[in-house]
VEXVEX-880191 format. One record per atom (N, C-alpha, C): residue in one letter; x, y, z. Coordinates in steps of 0.001 Angstrom, whole numbers, plus 500000, padded with zeros to 6 digits. Example, Ala and Ser with C-alpha at 12.3 -4.5 7.8 and 13.67 -1.06 7.14 Angstrom:
2
A513190494310507800A512300495500507800A513200496700507800S512850497750507080S513670498940507140S512900500030507870
***
This chain:
87
M509428494633506367M508174494401505665M507124493954506672V505936494507506562V504825494189507447V503996493074506811N503630492081507605N502783490988507124N501331491449507191L500740491767506057L499392492329506004L498355491288505619Q497133491520506112Q495979490720505740Q494804491659505520A493845491203504741A492633492005504536A491994492295505888G491569493536506072G490950493958507324G491900494660508276D493211494552508042D494185495229508900D494033496736508802R494198497422509913R494221498887509958R495684499298509895I496004500254509022I497397500654508817I497563502168508862E498803502584509069E499202503988508956E500355504049507972L500327505064507121L501371505277506122L502022506619506379F503336506671506154F504097507907506295F504985508036505072Y504835509131504318Y505722509346503175Y507146509527503683E508104508897503020E509502509049503428E509989510476503256D509472511179502227D509915512553501997D509064513582502750D508070513121503509D507224514007504315D506681513206505505P507548512831506456P507126511945507549P506085512548508483G505854513849508409G504838514485509246G503419514211508788T503258513705507584T501935513399507047T501589511950507352T500501511756508083T500031510414508421T498770510108507633I498756508962506992I497590508499506247I497113507223506916R495847507195507302R495275506008507931R494342505328506938A494383503999506956A493589503245505990A493289501849506516K492431501156505782K492116499760506058K492458498945504816V493137497832504991V493491496951503880V492230496230503414D491901496398502134D490737495723501556D491117494358500991S492223494302500253S492672493041499666S494137493134499280I494729491972499116I496118491865498674I496110490984497437L496640491516496341L496545490841495050L497914490519494472T497967489440493717T499163489098492962T499168489897491661D500273489835490936D500353490504489635D499243490027488706R499014488740488679R497988488163487793R496599488645488188E496295488659489495E494988489128489963E494782490611489651E495878491377489613E495800492806489295E495744493035487789G495901491955487000G495803492052485554G497101492424484866M498219492181485530M499527492517484964M500169491295484320G501101491538483425G501827490477482757G503031490034483564V503718489024483063V504849488428483775V506040489376483903E506126490380483034E507268491300483096E507283492123484385V506153492253485048V506062493032486274V506635492266487463E506714490938487361E507197490108488466E508567490532488988E509380491120488145E510713491547488567E510672492794489442Y509554493517489452Y509473494798490144Y508461494828491292I507330494130491116I506241494206492093I506037492844492745A506062492808494094A505810491571494837A504312491357495035C503578492431495381C502125492335495512C501507493727495480W500205493746495361W499416494971495268W498468494981496464V498448496060497211V497604496168498398V496536497225498119E495275496789498045E494173497726497870E493706498168499247A493591499474499447A493227500010500756A492219501138500613S491402501295501642S490444502400501727S490956503401502747L491129504643502315L491617505683503213L490519506084504194D490907506315505448D489944506768506454D489473508185506159E490398509049505769E490081510451505486E490709510869504165P490028510573503050P490606510983501765P490693512506501684R491863513002501326R492066514453501252R492049514914499808H493155514713499143H493290515182497764H493323514013496787S492799512869497212S492825511701496343S491573510858496580D491434509823495780D490299508916495920D490388508161497242A489243507721497740A489204506967498992A489853505605498835K489814505036497632K490448503738497358K491816503988496743Q492830503361497307Q494195503521496816Q494854502157496683V495905502089495877V496665500858495703V498106501126496113L498565500352497077L499975500388497494L500707499293496756L501907499580496340L502730498561495700L503803498115496672L503955496811496820L505095496270497552L506064495777496498G507176496470496373G508156496110495361G508988494909495765T509699494350494797T510586493233495096T511761493670495966D511923494982496146D512921495505497081D512354495593498504F511111495081498690F510404495058499976F510137496453500530R509907497405499631R509552498768500026R508183499074499442Y507367499778500222Y506023500141499802Y506033501486499090R505141501621498104R504986502869497361R503505503189497232L503194504471497365L501848504970497157L501956506120496170N501287505981495042N501354506992493982N502796507305493589G503625506296493550G505015506457493133G505956506957494208R505447507302495374R506282507821496465R506507506730497506L507736506635498001L508045505659499037L507307506000500323V506739504979500947V506052505157502222V506530504115503215N506503504487504480N506690503537505564N505305503157506047L505164501912506415L503856501389506776L503947500687508117R502928500866508953R502845500093510190R501392499775510470K501182498642511157K499838498248511551K499399499104512735R498107499411512756R497528500120513892R496961499108514867Q496949499463516110Q496439498569517155Q495162499135517767D494102499384516937D492858499857517533D491745498880517390
***
């Protein structure tokens, strides 16, 4: 699990398509309550990461990554690997 903060530059790679790189900037990190979810979500979602894509292709420029309680990130329901960029 990557320790993220607002302003971090990140790269995402879909687990089922590792050749696709998505670059983004972390806008904010929210709890279930801040995202407007009820307590039942606590068993599944650890936090919500709002990010702005550098080059939106087939989706909106603003996206939400989910960090599950299994410590795996998901974007649009697909597992992704995430790493911080050093630029």
